[in-house]
C-alpha positions in Angstrom: -123.7 14.6 34.7 -122.9 13.5 31.5 -122.0 9.6 30.9 -118.8 8.6 30.3 -117.8 7.9 26.7 -118.5 4.3 25.3 -115.5 4.4 23.2 -113.0 5.1 26.1 -113.2 1.6 27.7 -110.8 -0.9 28.8 -110.2 -4.4 26.8 -112.1 -5.9 29.8 -115.0 -3.6 29.3 -115.1 -4.5 25.8 -115.0 -8.2 26.3 -117.7 -7.6 28.7 -119.7 -5.7 26.1 -119.3 -8.6 23.6 -120.9 -11.0 26.4 -123.8 -9.0 26.7 -124.8 -8.7 22.9 -124.5 -12.9 22.9 -120.9 -13.2 21.4 -119.3 -16.7 22.5 -116.0 -16.6 24.9 -113.1 -14.5 23.3 -110.9 -17.9 23.1 -113.5 -19.6 21.1 -114.4 -17.0 18.8 -112.8 -16.8 15.2 -115.5 -14.4 13.4 -115.6 -10.9 13.3 -119.5 -11.1 13.6 -119.2 -10.3 17.4 -117.3 -7.1 17.1 -119.9 -6.1 14.2 -122.7 -6.9 17.0 -121.0 -4.7 19.2 -120.6 -1.7 16.8 -124.2 -2.1 15.7 -125.3 -2.2 19.3 -123.3 1.3 20.0 -125.1 2.7 16.9 -128.0 1.9 17.8 -127.9 3.6 21.3 -125.5 6.2 21.5 -125.2 8.4 18.4 -127.8 10.7 19.2 -126.7 11.3 23.0 -123.2 11.6 21.7 -123.7 14.1 19.3 -125.8 16.1 21.9 -123.1 16.0 24.2 -120.2 17.1 21.9 -122.6 19.9 20.2 -124.0 21.2 23.3 -121.3 24.2 24.0 -122.2 25.4 20.3 -125.7 26.0 20.4 -127.6 29.0 21.2 -131.2 28.9 21.8 -132.1 32.8 21.8 -130.2 35.7 20.2 -127.5 37.7 22.2 -127.5 41.2 22.9 -126.1 41.2 19.4 -130.0 40.6 18.1 -132.4 43.2 17.2 -135.0 43.9 20.1 -138.1 41.7 20.1 -140.5 44.5 19.7 -138.5 45.6 16.8 -138.9 42.3 15.0 -142.7 42.2 15.8 -143.3 45.5 14.3 -141.5 44.3 11.0 -142.7 40.9 10.7 -146.8 40.2 9.9 -148.1 38.3 12.8 -149.4 35.5 10.8 -145.5 34.6 9.8 -144.7 35.1 13.4 -147.2 32.3 14.5 -145.9 29.8 12.0 -142.0 30.8 12.2 -139.4 31.5 14.6 -137.8 35.0 13.5 -134.8 36.5 14.8 -133.2 39.6 13.6 -129.5 41.0 13.2 -128.0 44.5 12.1 -131.5 45.7 11.5 -132.2 43.2 9.1 -136.2 43.0 9.6 -136.3 46.7 9.1 -134.2 47.1 5.9 -136.3 44.1 4.3 -140.0 45.8 5.6 -138.8 49.1 4.8 -136.1 49.5 2.3 -136.8 46.2 0.3 -140.6 45.8 0.0 -140.7 43.9 -3.5 -138.3 41.6 -2.2 -139.8 41.1 1.3 -143.4 40.5 -0.2 -141.7 37.9 -2.3 -140.4 36.2 0.5 -143.5 36.7 2.4 -145.8 34.9 0.0 -143.2 31.8 -0.2 -143.4 31.4 3.4 -146.9 31.8 3.1 -147.4 28.8 0.6 -144.8 26.6 2.3 -146.3 23.5 3.4 -144.5 20.1 4.3 -145.6 16.7 5.3 -144.3 14.2 7.8 -143.7 12.0 4.9 -141.5 14.5 3.2 -139.3 15.1 6.4 -139.2 11.2 6.8 -138.1 10.8 3.0 -134.5 10.9 2.0 -133.4 13.3 -0.7 -131.3 16.2 0.2 -131.1 19.1 -2.1 -133.2 17.3 -4.4 -136.0 16.8 -2.1 -139.6 18.2 -2.1 -138.6 20.6 0.5 -136.6 23.3 -1.2 -138.4 22.4 -4.2 -141.6 24.6 -2.6 -139.4 27.7 -2.3 -137.7 27.4 -5.7 -141.3 27.1 -7.4 -142.5 30.3 -5.8 -139.1 32.0 -6.0 -137.5 31.8 -9.4 -140.6 32.7 -10.9 -140.2 36.1 -9.3 -136.7 36.6 -10.5 -134.9 34.9 -7.5 -131.6 33.3 -9.0 -128.8 30.8 -7.8 -125.9 33.5 -7.7 -122.1 33.1 -7.4 -119.6 36.2 -6.6 -116.1 35.9 -8.2 -113.6 39.1 -7.8 -110.0 39.8 -8.1 -108.4 42.0 -5.4 -106.7 44.8 -6.6 -104.3 47.1 -4.4 -102.4 50.2 -5.1 -99.5 51.3 -2.8 -98.3 55.1 -3.1 -95.5 56.4 -1.5 -93.1 59.7 -2.3 -89.0 59.1 -2.0 -86.1 61.6 -3.3 -86.4 62.3 -7.0 -82.5 62.0 -7.2 -80.1 60.0 -5.6 -77.4 63.0 -5.1 -79.1 64.4 -2.0 -80.3 67.8 -3.9 -82.8 69.9 -2.5 -85.5 72.6 -3.9 -85.6 76.2 -3.4 -86.8 75.6 0.2 -84.1 73.6 1.4 -86.5 70.4 1.5 -85.1 67.2 -0.5 -87.2 66.8 -3.8 -89.7 64.2 -3.7 -91.6 61.9 -6.7 -94.6 60.1 -6.1 -94.0 56.1 -6.9 -96.7 53.6 -7.3 -96.8 49.9 -7.2 -99.9 47.7 -8.1 -100.9 44.3 -6.7 -103.6 42.0 -8.2 -104.8 38.8 -6.6 -107.2 37.0 -9.1 -109.9 35.0 -7.8 -109.7 36.6 -4.3 -113.2 36.1 -3.8 -113.9 33.0 -5.9 -117.3 30.5 -5.9 -119.4 32.1 -3.4 -123.1 30.5 -3.7 -126.2 31.6 -2.6 -129.3 29.9 -3.6 -131.6 32.7 -4.4 -130.4 36.4 -4.8 -132.7 39.0 -6.3 -131.3 42.5 -6.5 -129.7 43.2 -3.4 -131.6 40.6 -1.3 -130.1 37.2 -0.6 -131.8 34.1 0.8 -130.7 30.6 1.7 -132.7 27.4 2.7 -130.6 25.0 5.0 -132.9 22.3 6.1 -130.7 19.2 7.1 -127.0 19.8 6.1 -123.8 19.6 8.2 -123.9 22.5 10.5 -120.5 24.0 9.1 -122.9 24.9 6.2 -123.7 27.9 8.3 -120.0 29.2 8.2 -119.8 28.8 4.4 -123.4 30.7 4.2 -122.5 33.5 6.8 -119.2 34.0 5.1 -120.7 34.3 1.6 -123.4 36.9 2.8 -120.4 39.1 4.4 -118.4 39.0 1.1 -121.1 39.7 -0.8 -122.1 42.5 1.4 -118.7 44.0 1.6 -118.6 43.9 -2.2 -121.8 45.8 -2.4 -123.7 43.2 -4.1 -126.3 42.4 -1.5 -127.8 44.8 1.5 -129.4 41.9 3.7 -129.5 38.2 3.9 -132.6 35.6 4.9 -131.7 31.9 6.3 -134.4 29.7 6.8 -133.6 26.4 8.6 -135.3 24.3 11.1 -136.4 26.0 14.1 -135.7 25.1 17.7 -139.6 23.7 18.4 -139.0 21.2 15.3 -136.1 19.5 16.9 -138.1 17.4 19.6 -141.2 17.2 16.9 -138.5 15.1 14.7 -137.9 12.6 17.3 -141.3 11.4 17.5 -141.5 10.4 13.4 -140.4 7.2 13.7 -138.7 5.3 10.7 -137.1 7.0 7.8 -138.0 6.5 4.1 -136.0 6.0 1.0 -137.1 7.9 -2.2 -139.4 5.1 -3.1 -141.2 4.7 0.0 -139.6 1.6 1.7 -138.2 1.8 5.2 -134.5 2.9 5.5 -132.2 0.4 7.0 -128.8 0.6 8.7 -125.8 -2.2 8.0 -127.7 -4.8 10.1 -131.1 -4.7 8.7 -132.6 -2.4 11.5 -134.9 0.2 10.3 -133.4 3.8 10.5 -134.8 6.1 12.7 -135.7 9.9 11.6 -134.0 11.6 14.8 -130.8 9.7 13.3 -131.3 11.8 10.3 -131.7 15.0 11.9 -128.5 15.0 14.5 -127.8 17.6 16.8 -124.7 18.7 14.4 -126.9 19.2 11.3 -128.3 23.0 10.2 -131.0 24.2 12.8 -131.7 27.4 14.3 -129.6 26.7 17.5 -126.6 26.2 15.4 -127.4 29.4 13.5 -128.1 31.5 16.1 -124.9 30.4 18.2 -122.9 32.0 14.7 -124.9 35.0 14.4 -124.6 35.5 18.3 -120.6 35.5 17.6 -120.7 37.9 15.0 -119.7 35.7 12.1 -122.1 37.1 9.3 -119.7 39.9 9.6 -121.2 43.3 8.7 -124.1 41.6 6.5 -127.5 42.0 8.1 -129.2 38.6 8.7 -132.7 37.6 9.4 -133.0 34.4 10.6 -136.2 32.1 10.1 -137.0 29.0 11.7 -139.4 26.2 10.5 -141.7 25.1 13.2 -144.2 22.0 13.6 -147.1 24.4 12.5 -145.6 24.5 8.8 -146.6 20.7 8.9 -149.7 19.8 7.2 -150.5 16.3 8.8 -148.7 17.3 12.3 -150.7 16.6 15.4 -149.5 17.5 18.9 
């Protein structure tokens, strides 16, 4: 049974919370520091559990019947890749890559085999400028994988027939004389600004290490738009695997870029697990969306990074 939200409390319980953290009696308090302490206590104890609670219904740990059979994936994806990564295929993505996109598939396999991270990389701030995506760029950019944006106008043509004259005259067969009419509608920038980090020929690849999980919606929409326009035939998404999530909880304190320990407003060390919350990009959030068909008609190979990719990881 889930515990009630700490934010939905009565005035009396709020006072009690302040007494618990050592505040003075309410009638004697003239400082806002007591409230700040109470808020800080909530931040320390509750963010992870609260995220877990609110995100629970939007997580899938396995593909639904919309995913490709496991044996199909095993035949298409080399064993050494499956040992280090979690791999799921939708709309025959694994087969398309391994059989019809061999050069691009080999590029991706090379990048995945070379991919290594450390606990320090995981703990250190950096976002898109961190060392993790740079590893992939080093391998793929040299092989012709480039950041690509698709833009396109919608051109619609309407065609119909109407009486050629207004006096109701008919042809020799007694039928009304009709003339073909047309009208064109143009919607500029109907597709505008859909960006994918790596595209080569008709294969797209993206890494989502630690963004808000709504980023997956943007990615899958872009994949679908690219596929609908005939720009790509298949897409690959790399993110944190399911087994990476419990590992992150054991890594202790988060680090700044200079190597010092990150702190919150009160000076308390920030934990790594607070950076990688339940509502960030990881495989559970991606499979939930793929099971719902948010990739449209685009085949997608979902790859999850596991602790086996961490060089200095010990169980």
